[in-house]
C-alpha positions, 0 to 999 in steps of 0.5 A: 483482513488482508491488510492485517494478515500481510502487516503480520507476515512482514514482521513474522514471515516476510517476503514478496507476498506480503510486500506485494499484497500491501503495496497493491492496497497502498498504491490503489488508495493513493490513486483513489485519493489523488485529488481528494482534498477531504482526505488529504491528511489520510492521503499523506499518511498512507503515503508515509507508509507506502514510502517506508514499505518501498525502502524496505522492499528489497529486505522484505522480499529477501526474507528480512522484517522491516526495522521498527521505525519502518514498521511504524508508518507502515502500521499507521498507514493500514490503519489509516486504510482501514478506517477510509474503506468504509467511507470511500465510494466503491466506484472510486476504488474500482476506477483507481484499481482499474488505473493501477492495472493499466499503469502496470500494464504500460510499464510491463510493455515498456520494460525490456 
């Protein structure tokens, strides 16, 4: 639900909230699939969506919706994540969430 609500918000009410929601989910899935050869195609689709989201970040946070050519890969990434969530090992997703938290914490410590 969070995926699709945030996706819809990107188009109609862009801002930091929807961006952060999607970025977090994209990051967790990228970490979970990092060494998963079985889902390498899905990992590429998710990375494409994350890249498009990052490229539009400043405009989204400023309240401007992404362009159509940016929304297309973001949608594909969201749909890919949605199809994977029921098929991935919950412990792998949990480990990816913990790893992301750790990465964020270490980044915050090194920033001035």
